[in-house]
N, C-alpha and C positions, 0 to 999 in steps of 0.2 A: 205319749206319742200320737195315738189315733186322732186326737183333736188337733194336732199342729199341721196336718195335711189333710184337707177336706175335699171330697169329690161330691159335687151336685150335679143332677142332670135335670135339665128343662128342655123337653122335646129332643131334638137331634143334637143339641149343644151341651157339652159337659163342661163344667168349670172346677179347675184344680185351685184351690186357695191354700196359700202359705199363712197359716193362722197363728201367728204370734205378734199381734199387734202391740204389745207392750213393750217389745225389743226391736220395732221397726221391722218385724217379719225376719229377723235373723235366722239363718239356716244351721241347724245343727247336723252332726254326722248322721245321727239316727234318721233324720229327715232325708238326707242324700241317700241313705240306704234304702228307705221306704220308696222313694219316688219311682224308680223304674217299675216296680210292681203295680202301682197306681196307674201309670201311663200305660202299661200293658193291658191292664183291664179295661182302659177306654178305647184302646186300639182294637180289642177282642169284642168290644160290645157292638153288635149289629145295628143297634137303634142310634148309635152316636156317629155324627159326621164331622164335627168340629170340636176342639179342645180350646178353651181359654184358660190361661194361666194368669193369676192375679194375687196380690197380697190382701190380707184382711184390712179393712179401713181404707183411709185415702191419704195417708202420710207417706207409705212406702210400698213398693213393689216387694223388695227384699233388700236390706242394708248391708248384707254380705253374710260372712260366717259368724257364728255365735261365739263372741270373744270370751264368755265365761268358760267355755270349754277348751279354749285354745291351748292352754298348757297341757292338758290331759290328751288331747287327740292329735295335736300337731306339735309337741313339745321337743321331740327329737327327730332325726332323719327317718328313721323306720316309721314312726307314726305319721308322719307327713307324707310319706310316699303312699302308705295305705289310705290315708285321708284322700289323697288326690285321686287314687283309683276309684273311689266312690263317687267323688264330685264328677269325674270323666264319665262314668257309667250313667249317671243322672242325665247329664247333658246329651249324651249319645242316645238314650232313650227317648227324649224329646225330639231330637233331630230325625231319627230313623223311624218314628211311628208313621204308619202309612196315611194317616189322616192329617189334615191341616191343623196347624195350631197358631193361636195369637196371644202374644204377651200383652196384658193390659196394664200399663204402668202409671200408678200414681205415685208421685214423689220420687223418693230414693230408689235407684236402681244401680247398685253398687257392688263391686266384687262378685262374689259367687251368684248374687242375684242377677247381675248383668250377664254372667255366663248362662244363666238359664234363659234369660230373655233372648239372647244371641241364638240359643238352640232352637227358639221358637221359629215358626215361618215368617211371622210378621209381629211388629211392635206398635201398638196404639198407646200414645202417651197423652197426659194432661200437661198444661203449661207449666206445671211445677216439677216436671220430670228432671231428675237429675241422674245422669249415667256416668259411672266411673269403674275403672279396671285397675287394680292397685297393687300388683305383685312388686312393682318397683319399690313401694314403701315398706315391703316385708322382706326383701332380699331374695325373692321368689322369681322363678321363670314361668311365664304362661306357656301352657302345652302348645305343641304345633296345630293340633285340631282346633283348639279354642282360638289361637291367633289367626288361623286361617278363616274361621267364621266372621272375625272383626274384619280382616282385609277383604274378604269378600263383599261386605257390606259397605265399607266407608273407603277402601283403596289403601295402599301402603302407607302413604305419609300421614294421613289422619291416624292410622292405627299406631304408627310410631309415636305421634304426638300423644295419643292417650295412654299408651304403654309406658313410654319413657317417662311422663310427668305424673300419672296417677292422678291428674287433676279431673275435677267434674265438668261433664258437659251438659250444658243446659238445654231445655227441651227445643228451642228454636234451633240451635246449632245442630242438635241430633238430628232433627228433620232435614236441615240443610245439607248434611253430610251423608245421609242415608242410614243412620243409626236408628231412627224412629221412622215409621212409614206413614202415620197419621197423627195429627195433633189437634187436641180439643180443650175446650174449658173444663175444669175438673168436674163441674156438675153434669157435663155433656158425655164424659168419656165412656162410662157404663153404656149408655143406651146407643152411642156410636158404634162401640165394639159389638154389641148384641145385634144391631142392624146388619153390619157386615157379616158377623157369622151366620145371621139368618139368610142373607143373600148367598153364602156358599153352600148351605144345606138345600137351597131350591136348584142348585145346577146339578148336571149330571155327575154322580159320584166316581164313576169310572174315569171320566175326562179329568176330574180335579186330583185324584190320586196318582194317575199316570203322569200328570204334568208335574206333580211333586217329585216323582221319581226321576224323570228326564231332567229337571232342573238339577237335582242332586247330582246326577251323572256328569252333566255340564260343569258343575262346581269341582267335582273330581277330576276334570281334565278331558273328558270325552268330547270330541269335536265333530264325531261323524256317526251316523247311524250304524249300530251293529244289529244282530239278529234280535237281541232283547228288545231293543227300542223300536225296531221295525214291527215286531209282534205286538207291543203295546199299542202302536198307532193302528195297525191292520185289524186288531181284534176288535176295536171300538165299533167297526161297521157290522159286527155280528151281535151288538147289545140291543136289547129292547130300548134303551134310552136312545140309541141313535135313530131308531124308527120312529119313536115318539118326537124327537127333536126335528126330524124331516116333516113329519106331519104337521106339527105345530107351526112350522115355518110357512108351509104352504097354506095351511089355514089361517095364517096371521093371528095366532094366540099364542099364550105363554105355554110352554111345555109342561107337563106334568110327569115328572121323571119318577121311575120307581124308587 
């Protein structure tokens, strides 16, 4: 288990790797159970500003659930409900972490793999990317939270197309409908993702994390400022980063945020 989910840190960027390349990075129940703790460790690390989630190798981000344990962990209604609770907890951990996350998608991003990618803030894909969500092929119903993530990205009609059919969406269409945010040649995906992650690390982190929280609230239906969002905005004026940002603007130089 410890080798199936890896955390590496390089500077202010942490990378979580789904490390089962021999099975196209299929996700086991144990991996779902472990993932929230790993995400929390990244969120608690003051030296990390961005999380990149990827699959090992270049053939798959994650091709879905581990079919070899399907009968054992999802073979009846009770075990299936337990399994789904752990999947939801893993996706929720990614979605609710305070720091930004990027799913770096090589190749197949199917089922549970696509669910994890949707829970990240952004999705960078190579031209071989294949996205699919397949509950209709198993007689299952996608949860409201997971369905909402998809609808928020692609709209209700495209979400219905994907969920009704279970068909794969290629990378070009994924970019066109909003399922992917950036598209690159396979050999350039890693560097492009790293470059963007580094750009985020150079920005004012209070601004980045407050923006993530405000967007989350908007997606949850909030349409007007309340006390919490007003405090988020007004508190930025008291930060050292705001003072540095103003100085850098007036001095016509790049800011050096704390």
